[in-house]
C-alpha positions in Angstrom: 37.0 83.4 -79.8 37.8 85.1 -76.2 36.8 88.0 -74.2 38.7 89.8 -72.0 37.9 91.4 -68.6 40.2 94.0 -67.0 39.9 94.9 -63.6 42.1 97.8 -61.8 41.9 97.8 -57.9 42.8 101.2 -56.5 42.7 100.9 -52.4 41.9 104.1 -51.1 43.6 104.2 -47.6 46.9 102.0 -48.0 48.4 100.6 -51.2 50.9 97.9 -51.3 53.6 98.3 -49.0 56.9 98.4 -50.3 59.8 95.8 -47.4 60.5 98.1 -45.1 57.6 100.3 -44.7 55.2 101.3 -42.0 51.9 101.7 -42.7 50.9 105.1 -41.4 47.3 103.6 -40.5 49.6 101.4 -38.5 51.7 104.5 -36.7 48.5 104.7 -34.2 45.9 101.6 -34.4 46.6 99.6 -31.5 49.1 102.1 -30.4 49.0 103.3 -26.6 51.1 106.5 -27.4 49.8 108.0 -30.3 52.0 111.3 -31.7 50.7 114.2 -32.8 53.3 113.7 -36.3 52.1 110.0 -37.1 48.3 111.3 -36.9 49.9 114.5 -39.2 51.8 112.1 -41.2 48.2 110.4 -41.5 46.3 112.6 -43.1 49.9 113.9 -46.0 49.2 110.4 -46.7 45.7 110.1 -47.3 45.9 114.0 -49.4 48.0 112.1 -51.7 46.6 108.3 -51.8 43.3 109.6 -52.8 44.7 111.9 -55.5 46.6 109.8 -56.8 43.9 107.6 -56.9 41.3 110.4 -59.1 44.1 110.7 -61.5 44.3 107.5 -62.4 41.0 106.8 -62.1 40.3 109.9 -65.3 43.0 108.2 -67.1 41.4 105.0 -67.2 37.9 106.2 -67.1 39.6 108.6 -70.7 40.3 104.9 -72.1 36.5 103.0 -71.6 36.4 101.7 -68.7 33.4 101.7 -66.0 33.8 102.8 -62.1 32.1 102.0 -59.2 32.7 101.5 -55.3 33.6 99.6 -52.9 34.5 100.2 -48.6 38.1 100.4 -49.4 39.0 100.4 -52.8 37.5 102.2 -56.1 37.6 99.3 -58.8 37.8 100.1 -62.7 36.7 96.8 -65.6 36.7 97.7 -68.8 37.8 95.9 -72.3 38.8 98.3 -74.4 43.4 97.6 -73.1 44.9 95.0 -72.6 46.0 93.7 -68.5 50.0 95.0 -70.0 48.9 97.7 -71.7 47.0 99.3 -68.8 49.8 98.7 -67.0 51.7 100.6 -68.9 49.8 103.1 -69.4 49.7 104.1 -65.9 53.9 103.4 -65.6 53.3 105.9 -68.1 52.2 108.3 -66.2 54.2 107.7 -63.1 52.4 105.5 -61.4 54.5 102.5 -59.6 52.7 98.8 -59.5 52.9 99.3 -56.3 50.0 102.1 -56.5 47.4 99.3 -57.8 46.2 95.8 -58.7 45.5 94.7 -61.9 43.6 91.1 -62.7 42.7 89.8 -66.4 40.0 86.8 -66.7 39.7 85.5 -69.4 36.3 84.5 -71.2 36.2 82.0 -74.4 32.7 82.4 -75.8 32.3 79.0 -78.0 29.9 79.4 -81.3 27.7 76.6 -83.4 30.0 76.7 -87.3 
């Protein structure tokens, strides 16, 4: 018998950036001249990002996932859905693969026959 656990990691302040994208936080960290529009862009990004994280959480919690928080992310764990089912579910609801990480852990249990 094989048990599995799916872990979904939702980063709060960032996401997996595509090539050529500049994270809004990098526009203000360690920069000599910070512009007000850069701070506004960061605020807009964070507002949208946190709303999307909350939506993904609701979607997965409805399907039996447990949720816990870390310093920089929300971590959901469950065994009701396989990893590919989680990916399909999130994509069907408009979430791109760069917005989350999915990890799958299998555990083999040996029984006595």
